[in-house]
ChimeraX commands (.cxc) that place a marker at each C-alpha (Angstrom):
marker #1 position 0.00,0.00,0.00 radius 0.5
marker #1 position 1.33,3.42,-0.98 radius 0.5
marker #1 position 1.19,6.43,1.32 radius 0.5
marker #1 position -2.44,7.44,1.79 radius 0.5
marker #1 position -4.24,10.41,3.25 radius 0.5
marker #1 position -7.42,10.23,5.26 radius 0.5
marker #1 position -9.43,13.15,6.58 radius 0.5
marker #1 position -10.91,13.10,10.06 radius 0.5
marker #1 position -14.07,15.17,9.81 radius 0.5
marker #1 position -13.45,17.33,12.84 radius 0.5
marker #1 position -11.78,20.49,14.03 radius 0.5
marker #1 position -11.37,18.98,17.49 radius 0.5
marker #1 position -7.62,18.78,18.15 radius 0.5
marker #1 position -8.07,16.14,20.86 radius 0.5
marker #1 position -9.83,13.70,18.52 radius 0.5
marker #1 position -7.24,14.37,15.80 radius 0.5
marker #1 position -4.38,13.53,18.16 radius 0.5
marker #1 position -6.02,10.23,19.11 radius 0.5
marker #1 position -6.34,9.09,15.50 radius 0.5
marker #1 position -2.87,10.30,14.55 radius 0.5
marker #1 position -1.43,8.35,17.49 radius 0.5
marker #1 position -3.27,5.19,16.43 radius 0.5
marker #1 position -2.07,5.51,12.82 radius 0.5
marker #1 position 1.54,6.12,13.83 radius 0.5
marker #1 position 3.81,3.71,12.02 radius 0.5
marker #1 position 1.37,3.12,9.17 radius 0.5
marker #1 position 1.52,4.74,5.76 radius 0.5
marker #1 position -1.59,6.78,6.50 radius 0.5
marker #1 position -1.38,10.55,6.99 radius 0.5
marker #1 position -4.28,11.92,9.02 radius 0.5
marker #1 position -5.62,15.37,8.12 radius 0.5
marker #1 position -8.52,17.31,9.62 radius 0.5
marker #1 position -11.03,19.84,8.33 radius 0.5
marker #1 position -8.62,22.63,9.28 radius 0.5
marker #1 position -6.46,21.50,6.34 radius 0.5
marker #1 position -9.23,22.45,3.90 radius 0.5
marker #1 position -11.04,25.61,2.90 radius 0.5
marker #1 position -13.54,26.50,5.59 radius 0.5
marker #1 position -17.12,25.55,4.78 radius 0.5
marker #1 position -20.39,25.43,6.68 radius 0.5
marker #1 position -20.67,22.75,9.35 radius 0.5
marker #1 position -22.86,19.73,8.73 radius 0.5
marker #1 position -26.07,19.95,10.73 radius 0.5
marker #1 position -26.17,16.94,13.05 radius 0.5
marker #1 position -29.89,16.23,13.13 radius 0.5
marker #1 position -29.78,12.43,13.38 radius 0.5
marker #1 position -31.54,10.56,16.16 radius 0.5
marker #1 position -28.68,8.09,16.52 radius 0.5
marker #1 position -24.89,8.23,16.61 radius 0.5
marker #1 position -24.84,6.17,13.40 radius 0.5
marker #1 position -27.04,8.63,11.52 radius 0.5
marker #1 position -24.89,11.61,12.50 radius 0.5
marker #1 position -21.56,9.88,11.80 radius 0.5
marker #1 position -22.67,8.67,8.37 radius 0.5
marker #1 position -24.13,12.04,7.39 radius 0.5
marker #1 position -20.92,13.86,8.30 radius 0.5
marker #1 position -18.70,11.30,6.57 radius 0.5
marker #1 position -20.80,11.35,3.40 radius 0.5
marker #1 position -21.01,15.14,3.13 radius 0.5
marker #1 position -17.38,15.89,3.98 radius 0.5
marker #1 position -16.07,13.14,1.71 radius 0.5
marker #1 position -17.85,14.85,-1.18 radius 0.5
marker #1 position -16.69,18.33,-0.20 radius 0.5
marker #1 position -13.05,17.33,0.23 radius 0.5
marker #1 position -13.13,14.69,-2.51 radius 0.5
marker #1 position -11.27,12.50,-0.07 radius 0.5
marker #1 position -11.46,9.41,2.07 radius 0.5
marker #1 position -13.10,10.61,5.28 radius 0.5
marker #1 position -13.63,9.28,8.79 radius 0.5
marker #1 position -16.36,10.94,10.83 radius 0.5
marker #1 position -17.35,10.13,14.37 radius 0.5
marker #1 position -20.27,10.85,16.60 radius 0.5
marker #1 position -19.87,10.01,20.22 radius 0.5
marker #1 position -21.53,10.68,23.50 radius 0.5
marker #1 position -22.45,9.65,26.98 radius 0.5
marker #1 position -25.67,7.75,27.67 radius 0.5
marker #1 position -26.66,7.94,31.33 radius 0.5
marker #1 position -29.15,5.29,32.42 radius 0.5
marker #1 position -31.00,7.24,35.20 radius 0.5
marker #1 position -31.49,10.09,32.71 radius 0.5
marker #1 position -33.12,7.84,30.13 radius 0.5
marker #1 position -30.01,7.73,27.94 radius 0.5
marker #1 position -29.35,11.47,27.94 radius 0.5
marker #1 position -27.33,13.40,26.96 radius 0.5
marker #1 position -26.77,10.90,24.12 radius 0.5
marker #1 position -26.41,12.50,20.71 radius 0.5
marker #1 position -26.62,15.92,22.38 radius 0.5
marker #1 position -23.58,15.30,24.59 radius 0.5
marker #1 position -21.38,17.98,23.02 radius 0.5
marker #1 position -24.01,20.70,23.45 radius 0.5
marker #1 position -25.89,19.41,26.48 radius 0.5
marker #1 position -25.59,22.64,28.46 radius 0.5
marker #1 position -26.54,24.77,25.45 radius 0.5
marker #1 position -25.01,26.30,22.30 radius 0.5
marker #1 position -21.29,27.07,22.53 radius 0.5
marker #1 position -21.08,25.48,25.98 radius 0.5
marker #1 position -17.76,24.28,27.38 radius 0.5
marker #1 position -16.75,20.84,28.62 radius 0.5
marker #1 position -17.02,22.24,32.15 radius 0.5
marker #1 position -20.56,23.52,31.52 radius 0.5
marker #1 position -21.69,20.05,30.45 radius 0.5
marker #1 position -20.08,18.35,33.44 radius 0.5
marker #1 position -21.63,20.78,35.89 radius 0.5
marker #1 position -25.10,20.28,34.41 radius 0.5
marker #1 position -24.82,16.49,34.42 radius 0.5
marker #1 position -23.50,16.29,37.97 radius 0.5
marker #1 position -26.31,18.58,39.08 radius 0.5
marker #1 position -28.93,16.34,37.55 radius 0.5
marker #1 position -27.45,13.29,39.28 radius 0.5
marker #1 position -26.87,14.87,42.68 radius 0.5
marker #1 position -29.54,12.71,44.38 radius 0.5
marker #1 position -28.72,9.50,42.53 radius 0.5
marker #1 position -26.76,6.93,44.61 radius 0.5
marker #1 position -23.60,5.24,43.33 radius 0.5
marker #1 position -25.15,1.89,42.30 radius 0.5
marker #1 position -27.63,3.63,40.01 radius 0.5
marker #1 position -25.22,6.07,38.34 radius 0.5
marker #1 position -24.63,3.71,35.41 radius 0.5
marker #1 position -23.60,5.12,32.04 radius 0.5
marker #1 position -22.19,4.01,28.72 radius 0.5
marker #1 position -19.79,5.97,26.55 radius 0.5
marker #1 position -20.48,5.35,22.85 radius 0.5
marker #1 position -18.40,6.13,19.77 radius 0.5
marker #1 position -19.52,5.47,16.21 radius 0.5
marker #1 position -17.12,6.02,13.31 radius 0.5
marker #1 position -18.20,6.02,9.69 radius 0.5
marker #1 position -15.87,5.84,6.68 radius 0.5
marker #1 position -16.84,7.23,3.26 radius 0.5
marker #1 position -14.79,7.67,0.11 radius 0.5
marker #1 position -16.04,10.52,-2.07 radius 0.5
marker #1 position -19.66,9.92,-1.13 radius 0.5
marker #1 position -19.49,6.12,-1.06 radius 0.5
marker #1 position -19.93,4.27,2.23 radius 0.5
marker #1 position -17.06,1.98,3.18 radius 0.5
marker #1 position -17.90,0.98,6.76 radius 0.5
marker #1 position -19.50,2.09,10.03 radius 0.5
marker #1 position -18.19,0.74,13.35 radius 0.5
marker #1 position -19.13,1.17,17.00 radius 0.5
marker #1 position -17.24,1.10,20.31 radius 0.5
marker #1 position -18.65,1.21,23.83 radius 0.5
marker #1 position -17.40,1.42,27.41 radius 0.5
marker #1 position -19.65,0.86,30.44 radius 0.5
marker #1 position -19.13,2.61,33.74 radius 0.5
marker #1 position -20.61,5.03,36.24 radius 0.5
marker #1 position -20.70,8.78,36.77 radius 0.5
marker #1 position -18.64,10.00,39.73 radius 0.5
marker #1 position -19.72,12.67,42.20 radius 0.5
marker #1 position -16.97,15.20,41.44 radius 0.5
marker #1 position -14.53,15.90,38.63 radius 0.5
marker #1 position -11.17,14.16,38.91 radius 0.5
marker #1 position -8.10,14.08,36.67 radius 0.5
marker #1 position -6.28,16.34,34.26 radius 0.5
marker #1 position -6.09,14.14,31.17 radius 0.5
marker #1 position -8.63,13.73,28.38 radius 0.5
marker #1 position -11.52,16.03,27.56 radius 0.5
marker #1 position -15.30,16.25,27.62 radius 0.5
marker #1 position -16.93,14.08,30.26 radius 0.5
marker #1 position -13.67,12.24,31.03 radius 0.5
marker #1 position -13.28,13.78,34.55 radius 0.5
marker #1 position -16.60,12.33,35.74 radius 0.5
marker #1 position -16.74,8.95,33.97 radius 0.5
marker #1 position -15.38,5.93,35.85 radius 0.5
marker #1 position -15.03,2.80,33.67 radius 0.5
marker #1 position -16.48,-0.47,34.95 radius 0.5
marker #1 position -14.10,-2.31,37.25 radius 0.5
marker #1 position -11.91,0.75,37.84 radius 0.5
marker #1 position -11.65,3.38,40.57 radius 0.5
marker #1 position -10.19,6.12,38.38 radius 0.5
marker #1 position -11.92,8.40,35.90 radius 0.5
marker #1 position -11.00,8.53,32.23 radius 0.5
marker #1 position -9.22,11.81,33.03 radius 0.5
marker #1 position -6.98,10.11,35.60 radius 0.5
marker #1 position -5.69,7.65,32.99 radius 0.5
marker #1 position -2.92,8.48,30.55 radius 0.5
marker #1 position -3.62,8.21,26.83 radius 0.5
marker #1 position -2.24,4.67,26.57 radius 0.5
marker #1 position -4.29,3.39,29.51 radius 0.5
marker #1 position -7.45,5.08,28.32 radius 0.5
marker #1 position -6.98,3.95,24.72 radius 0.5
marker #1 position -7.02,0.29,25.71 radius 0.5
marker #1 position -10.49,0.44,27.25 radius 0.5
marker #1 position -12.21,3.55,25.94 radius 0.5
marker #1 position -15.19,3.66,23.61 radius 0.5
marker #1 position -13.28,5.73,21.08 radius 0.5
marker #1 position -10.20,3.53,21.32 radius 0.5
marker #1 position -12.31,0.48,20.52 radius 0.5
marker #1 position -14.09,2.26,17.68 radius 0.5
marker #1 position -10.82,3.61,16.27 radius 0.5
marker #1 position -9.21,0.17,16.25 radius 0.5
marker #1 position -12.21,-1.25,14.41 radius 0.5
marker #1 position -12.13,1.70,12.00 radius 0.5
marker #1 position -8.40,1.24,11.39 radius 0.5
marker #1 position -8.97,-2.41,10.54 radius 0.5
marker #1 position -11.77,-1.54,8.09 radius 0.5
marker #1 position -9.73,1.33,6.63 radius 0.5
marker #1 position -6.63,-0.76,6.00 radius 0.5
marker #1 position -8.71,-3.52,4.44 radius 0.5
marker #1 position -10.31,-1.01,2.10 radius 0.5
marker #1 position -7.05,0.72,1.16 radius 0.5
marker #1 position -5.35,-2.57,0.40 radius 0.5
marker #1 position -8.16,-3.41,-2.02 radius 0.5
marker #1 position -9.03,0.11,-3.14 radius 0.5
marker #1 position -10.26,0.31,-6.74 radius 0.5
marker #1 position -7.75,2.13,-8.93 radius 0.5
marker #1 position -10.40,4.52,-10.27 radius 0.5
marker #1 position -11.18,5.84,-6.76 radius 0.5
marker #1 position -9.14,8.73,-5.38 radius 0.5
marker link #1:1,2 radius 0.2
marker link #1:2,3 radius 0.2
marker link #1:3,4 radius 0.2
marker link #1:4,5 radius 0.2
marker link #1:5,6 radius 0.2
marker link #1:6,7 radius 0.2
marker link #1:7,8 radius 0.2
marker link #1:8,9 radius 0.2
marker link #1:9,10 radius 0.2
marker link #1:10,11 radius 0.2
marker link #1:11,12 radius 0.2
marker link #1:12,13 radius 0.2
marker link #1:13,14 radius 0.2
marker link #1:14,15 radius 0.2
marker link #1:15,16 radius 0.2
marker link #1:16,17 radius 0.2
marker link #1:17,18 radius 0.2
marker link #1:18,19 radius 0.2
marker link #1:19,20 radius 0.2
marker link #1:20,21 radius 0.2
marker link #1:21,22 radius 0.2
marker link #1:22,23 radius 0.2
marker link #1:23,24 radius 0.2
marker link #1:24,25 radius 0.2
marker link #1:25,26 radius 0.2
marker link #1:26,27 radius 0.2
marker link #1:27,28 radius 0.2
marker link #1:28,29 radius 0.2
marker link #1:29,30 radius 0.2
marker link #1:30,31 radius 0.2
marker link #1:31,32 radius 0.2
marker link #1:32,33 radius 0.2
marker link #1:33,34 radius 0.2
marker link #1:34,35 radius 0.2
marker link #1:35,36 radius 0.2
marker link #1:36,37 radius 0.2
marker link #1:37,38 radius 0.2
marker link #1:38,39 radius 0.2
marker link #1:39,40 radius 0.2
marker link #1:40,41 radius 0.2
marker link #1:41,42 radius 0.2
marker link #1:42,43 radius 0.2
marker link #1:43,44 radius 0.2
marker link #1:44,45 radius 0.2
marker link #1:45,46 radius 0.2
marker link #1:46,47 radius 0.2
marker link #1:47,48 radius 0.2
marker link #1:48,49 radius 0.2
marker link #1:49,50 radius 0.2
marker link #1:50,51 radius 0.2
marker link #1:51,52 radius 0.2
marker link #1:52,53 radius 0.2
marker link #1:53,54 radius 0.2
marker link #1:54,55 radius 0.2
marker link #1:55,56 radius 0.2
marker link #1:56,57 radius 0.2
marker link #1:57,58 radius 0.2
marker link #1:58,59 radius 0.2
marker link #1:59,60 radius 0.2
marker link #1:60,61 radius 0.2
marker link #1:61,62 radius 0.2
marker link #1:62,63 radius 0.2
marker link #1:63,64 radius 0.2
marker link #1:64,65 radius 0.2
marker link #1:65,66 radius 0.2
marker link #1:66,67 radius 0.2
marker link #1:67,68 radius 0.2
marker link #1:68,69 radius 0.2
marker link #1:69,70 radius 0.2
marker link #1:70,71 radius 0.2
marker link #1:71,72 radius 0.2
marker link #1:72,73 radius 0.2
marker link #1:73,74 radius 0.2
marker link #1:74,75 radius 0.2
marker link #1:75,76 radius 0.2
marker link #1:76,77 radius 0.2
marker link #1:77,78 radius 0.2
marker link #1:78,79 radius 0.2
marker link #1:79,80 radius 0.2
marker link #1:80,81 radius 0.2
marker link #1:81,82 radius 0.2
marker link #1:82,83 radius 0.2
marker link #1:83,84 radius 0.2
marker link #1:84,85 radius 0.2
marker link #1:85,86 radius 0.2
marker link #1:86,87 radius 0.2
marker link #1:87,88 radius 0.2
marker link #1:88,89 radius 0.2
marker link #1:89,90 radius 0.2
marker link #1:90,91 radius 0.2
marker link #1:91,92 radius 0.2
marker link #1:92,93 radius 0.2
marker link #1:93,94 radius 0.2
marker link #1:94,95 radius 0.2
marker link #1:95,96 radius 0.2
marker link #1:96,97 radius 0.2
marker link #1:97,98 radius 0.2
marker link #1:98,99 radius 0.2
marker link #1:99,100 radius 0.2
marker link #1:100,101 radius 0.2
marker link #1:101,102 radius 0.2
marker link #1:102,103 radius 0.2
marker link #1:103,104 radius 0.2
marker link #1:104,105 radius 0.2
marker link #1:105,106 radius 0.2
marker link #1:106,107 radius 0.2
marker link #1:107,108 radius 0.2
marker link #1:108,109 radius 0.2
marker link #1:109,110 radius 0.2
marker link #1:110,111 radius 0.2
marker link #1:111,112 radius 0.2
marker link #1:112,113 radius 0.2
marker link #1:113,114 radius 0.2
marker link #1:114,115 radius 0.2
marker link #1:115,116 radius 0.2
marker link #1:116,117 radius 0.2
marker link #1:117,118 radius 0.2
marker link #1:118,119 radius 0.2
marker link #1:119,120 radius 0.2
marker link #1:120,121 radius 0.2
marker link #1:121,122 radius 0.2
marker link #1:122,123 radius 0.2
marker link #1:123,124 radius 0.2
marker link #1:124,125 radius 0.2
marker link #1:125,126 radius 0.2
marker link #1:126,127 radius 0.2
marker link #1:127,128 radius 0.2
marker link #1:128,129 radius 0.2
marker link #1:129,130 radius 0.2
marker link #1:130,131 radius 0.2
marker link #1:131,132 radius 0.2
marker link #1:132,133 radius 0.2
marker link #1:133,134 radius 0.2
marker link #1:134,135 radius 0.2
marker link #1:135,136 radius 0.2
marker link #1:136,137 radius 0.2
marker link #1:137,138 radius 0.2
marker link #1:138,139 radius 0.2
marker link #1:139,140 radius 0.2
marker link #1:140,141 radius 0.2
marker link #1:141,142 radius 0.2
marker link #1:142,143 radius 0.2
marker link #1:143,144 radius 0.2
marker link #1:144,145 radius 0.2
marker link #1:145,146 radius 0.2
marker link #1:146,147 radius 0.2
marker link #1:147,148 radius 0.2
marker link #1:148,149 radius 0.2
marker link #1:149,150 radius 0.2
marker link #1:150,151 radius 0.2
marker link #1:151,152 radius 0.2
marker link #1:152,153 radius 0.2
marker link #1:153,154 radius 0.2
marker link #1:154,155 radius 0.2
marker link #1:155,156 radius 0.2
marker link #1:156,157 radius 0.2
marker link #1:157,158 radius 0.2
marker link #1:158,159 radius 0.2
marker link #1:159,160 radius 0.2
marker link #1:160,161 radius 0.2
marker link #1:161,162 radius 0.2
marker link #1:162,163 radius 0.2
marker link #1:163,164 radius 0.2
marker link #1:164,165 radius 0.2
marker link #1:165,166 radius 0.2
marker link #1:166,167 radius 0.2
marker link #1:167,168 radius 0.2
marker link #1:168,169 radius 0.2
marker link #1:169,170 radius 0.2
marker link #1:170,171 radius 0.2
marker link #1:171,172 radius 0.2
marker link #1:172,173 radius 0.2
marker link #1:173,174 radius 0.2
marker link #1:174,175 radius 0.2
marker link #1:175,176 radius 0.2
marker link #1:176,177 radius 0.2
marker link #1:177,178 radius 0.2
marker link #1:178,179 radius 0.2
marker link #1:179,180 radius 0.2
marker link #1:180,181 radius 0.2
marker link #1:181,182 radius 0.2
marker link #1:182,183 radius 0.2
marker link #1:183,184 radius 0.2
marker link #1:184,185 radius 0.2
marker link #1:185,186 radius 0.2
marker link #1:186,187 radius 0.2
marker link #1:187,188 radius 0.2
marker link #1:188,189 radius 0.2
marker link #1:189,190 radius 0.2
marker link #1:190,191 radius 0.2
marker link #1:191,192 radius 0.2
marker link #1:192,193 radius 0.2
marker link #1:193,194 radius 0.2
marker link #1:194,195 radius 0.2
marker link #1:195,196 radius 0.2
marker link #1:196,197 radius 0.2
marker link #1:197,198 radius 0.2
marker link #1:198,199 radius 0.2
marker link #1:199,200 radius 0.2
marker link #1:200,201 radius 0.2
marker link #1:201,202 radius 0.2
marker link #1:202,203 radius 0.2
marker link #1:203,204 radius 0.2
marker link #1:204,205 radius 0.2
marker link #1:205,206 radius 0.2
marker link #1:206,207 radius 0.2
view
């Protein structure tokens, strides 16, 4: 396989670093939307992570005329009926910060005891090549929501999510530790496998 470029459909530097780290040592160069002319964001109006990931991958693969990976991920909290779910990134409102979302979620769970604070982190990654679907994969990690924020690593809800069987939050784990068990780590490994399989058998007329 010759050197290949793949675009991660995000401007989130944290997500870009994760994929670049995973692809290290391969012949795949990972770009992001910041490497292309700025265009309007894709409206994420899907009811599921799969719908949002596939819509973003399809649209951006056409706009960039490239092989694109797009993800949609979020936290599904059982006592909140699965919320924030697909609204995880903007749970506390438009242009909210990671801290805003954590404060809101902790506030909503303030009366919920430890055994019932169950949650699942979900990551869905879809791969499209110039408008054509290649694969969609999913990764999950079960755990519970802590009572306070802990840790300086990671981003998003990492400081309040404690993986099943562990006593530390995502944010208290280094990138290598988190990557082995995290929802996005699992989804990225599945996406890498599907991506390499596709590139090794990629039709000559594509790209």
